[in-house]
C-alpha positions as CSV (number, residue, x, y, z in Angstrom):
1,M,2.3,-35.4,16.4
2,T,2.1,-31.6,16.5
3,K,4.9,-29.3,15.6
4,E,3.4,-26.3,17.4
5,N,6.1,-23.9,18.6
6,D,8.7,-26.0,16.8
7,Q,11.4,-23.5,15.8
8,T,12.9,-26.0,13.3
9,D,9.7,-26.5,11.3
10,D,10.0,-24.2,8.2
11,L,6.2,-24.5,7.9
12,A,5.4,-23.2,11.4
13,L,3.2,-20.1,11.1
14,D,5.4,-18.2,13.6
15,R,8.4,-18.7,11.4
16,Q,6.9,-17.2,8.4
17,V,7.7,-13.6,7.3
18,C,4.5,-13.4,5.2
19,F,2.1,-14.0,8.0
20,P,2.9,-11.0,10.3
21,I,3.0,-8.7,7.2
22,Y,-0.4,-10.1,6.1
23,A,-1.9,-9.8,9.6
24,A,-0.5,-6.3,10.1
25,S,-1.9,-5.2,6.7
26,N,-5.4,-6.5,7.7
27,L,-5.2,-4.8,11.1
28,V,-4.1,-1.5,9.6
29,T,-6.9,-1.6,7.1
30,R,-9.4,-2.2,10.0
31,L,-7.8,0.7,12.0
32,Y,-8.4,3.1,9.1
33,K,-12.0,2.0,8.4
34,P,-13.8,4.1,11.0
35,V,-11.6,7.2,10.2
36,L,-12.1,6.9,6.4
37,G,-15.7,5.9,6.5
38,P,-17.0,9.5,7.2
39,L,-14.9,10.7,4.3
40,G,-16.5,8.2,2.0
41,L,-13.2,6.4,1.3
42,T,-12.0,2.8,1.5
43,Y,-8.4,2.3,2.5
44,P,-7.2,1.5,-1.1
45,Q,-9.1,4.7,-2.3
46,Y,-7.3,6.7,0.4
47,L,-4.0,5.4,-0.9
48,V,-4.9,6.6,-4.4
49,M,-5.8,10.0,-3.0
50,L,-2.5,10.2,-1.1
51,V,-0.6,9.7,-4.3
52,L,-2.7,12.3,-6.1
53,W,-2.4,14.8,-3.3
54,E,1.4,14.5,-3.7
55,N,1.3,14.9,-7.5
56,A,-1.6,15.1,-9.9
57,P,-2.4,14.3,-12.6
58,Q,-1.1,10.7,-12.7
59,T,-1.6,8.0,-15.2
60,I,-3.2,4.7,-14.2
61,G,0.1,3.1,-14.9
62,S,2.1,5.5,-12.6
63,L,-0.5,5.1,-9.8
64,G,-0.3,1.3,-10.2
65,K,3.5,1.4,-10.0
66,R,3.5,3.6,-7.0
67,L,0.9,1.5,-5.1
68,H,2.1,-1.9,-6.4
69,L,-1.4,-2.5,-7.9
70,D,-2.3,-3.8,-11.4
71,S,-4.7,-1.9,-13.6
72,G,-7.4,-4.5,-13.1
73,T,-7.4,-3.7,-9.4
74,L,-6.8,0.0,-9.7
75,T,-9.3,0.9,-12.5
76,P,-12.4,0.1,-10.4
77,L,-11.0,2.1,-7.5
78,V,-10.4,5.1,-9.7
79,K,-13.8,4.8,-11.3
80,R,-15.5,4.8,-7.9
81,L,-13.5,7.9,-6.9
82,A,-14.7,9.5,-10.1
83,V,-18.4,8.5,-9.4
84,N,-18.0,10.2,-6.0
85,G,-16.7,13.4,-7.7
86,L,-13.2,13.2,-6.2
87,V,-11.3,12.6,-9.5
88,T,-11.7,12.9,-13.2
89,R,-10.4,10.4,-15.8
90,T,-9.4,11.6,-19.2
91,R,-7.5,10.2,-22.1
92,D,-4.0,11.6,-22.5
93,T,-3.9,13.8,-25.6
94,V,-0.3,12.8,-26.4
95,D,-1.0,9.0,-26.0
96,E,-4.6,8.0,-26.0
97,R,-3.8,4.6,-24.6
98,R,-3.1,6.3,-21.3
99,V,-5.7,7.5,-18.8
100,L,-4.9,10.5,-16.7
101,V,-6.4,10.8,-13.3
102,S,-6.8,14.3,-11.9
103,L,-8.2,15.7,-8.7
104,T,-11.5,17.6,-8.8
105,E,-12.0,20.6,-6.5
106,K,-13.9,18.3,-4.2
107,G,-11.0,15.8,-4.2
108,Q,-8.4,18.6,-3.5
109,A,-10.6,20.0,-0.7
110,L,-10.8,16.6,0.9
111,R,-7.1,16.8,1.6
112,E,-7.7,19.4,4.3
113,T,-9.9,17.0,6.2
114,A,-7.6,14.1,5.6
115,E,-4.6,16.0,7.1
116,A,-5.9,15.0,10.6
117,I,-5.9,11.3,9.9
118,P,-2.3,10.4,10.7
119,G,-2.3,12.3,14.0
120,R,-5.7,10.8,15.0
121,L,-4.5,7.3,14.3
122,L,-1.2,7.8,16.3
123,E,-3.2,8.8,19.4
124,D,-4.8,5.3,19.6
125,L,-1.7,3.3,18.9
126,P,0.3,1.8,21.8
127,I,3.6,2.3,20.0
128,S,5.9,5.3,19.9
129,V,6.4,7.5,16.9
130,E,10.0,6.4,16.8
131,E,9.1,2.7,16.7
132,L,6.6,3.4,13.9
133,E,9.2,5.3,11.9
134,T,11.6,2.4,12.3
135,L,9.0,-0.1,11.3
136,R,8.0,2.0,8.3
137,D,11.6,2.3,7.2
138,T,12.2,-1.5,7.6
139,V,9.0,-2.4,5.7
140,Q,9.9,0.2,2.9
141,H,13.3,-1.5,2.6
142,F,11.6,-4.9,2.4
143,V,9.2,-3.6,-0.4
144,R,12.2,-2.2,-2.3
145,V,14.1,-5.5,-2.1
146,M,11.0,-7.5,-3.1
147,N,10.2,-5.2,-5.9
148,A,13.8,-5.3,-7.2
149,D,13.6,-9.1,-6.9
150,A,10.5,-9.2,-9.0
151,D,12.2,-7.0,-11.6
152,T,15.5,-8.9,-11.8
153,G,14.5,-12.5,-10.9
154,P,15.2,-14.7,-7.8
155,H,18.3,-14.4,-5.6
156,D,20.8,-17.2,-5.5
157,R,19.2,-19.8,-3.3
158,G,20.9,-22.4,-1.2
159,P,19.7,-25.7,0.1
160,R,15.9,-25.9,0.7
161,G,15.4,-22.6,-1.1
162,K,16.9,-20.4,1.6
163,I,18.3,-17.2,0.5
164,E,22.1,-17.2,0.6
165,R,23.5,-14.1,2.1
166,S,26.7,-12.7,0.6
167,G,29.5,-11.1,2.5
């Protein structure tokens, strides 16, 4: 017996929150690939550069916190950016356990080219700017809630592990 399209089956793929987020993440990464390729960046490297263009230098720890990445994932990304001449990595003189990541002139100059990326991607999307902004705000809220949950522990859960809503 198949439970396809069964709206009561908690294990139905279409009832999961995780799957559309996962699928959207994969699709967004693929969307960026042809745009970032000529810049010599992968999507995760682009995210690191976005943070650094906002505020540099940054420690590996602060980059990881902002991007929700652990140092084991982030360190190879930053090393590759350094090999490509976009960033430098230096030990913090105040606390030598910390590695500071700074933009090079080449890395800073890349920002000018990258400024065209959001507009270029918007041209190809069959969704309005307003819909994208609403989606972004909703997902950012979800990330904040999930991050707070990770920091404070699980919510009160009712029968079958469902989150109980208060109020």
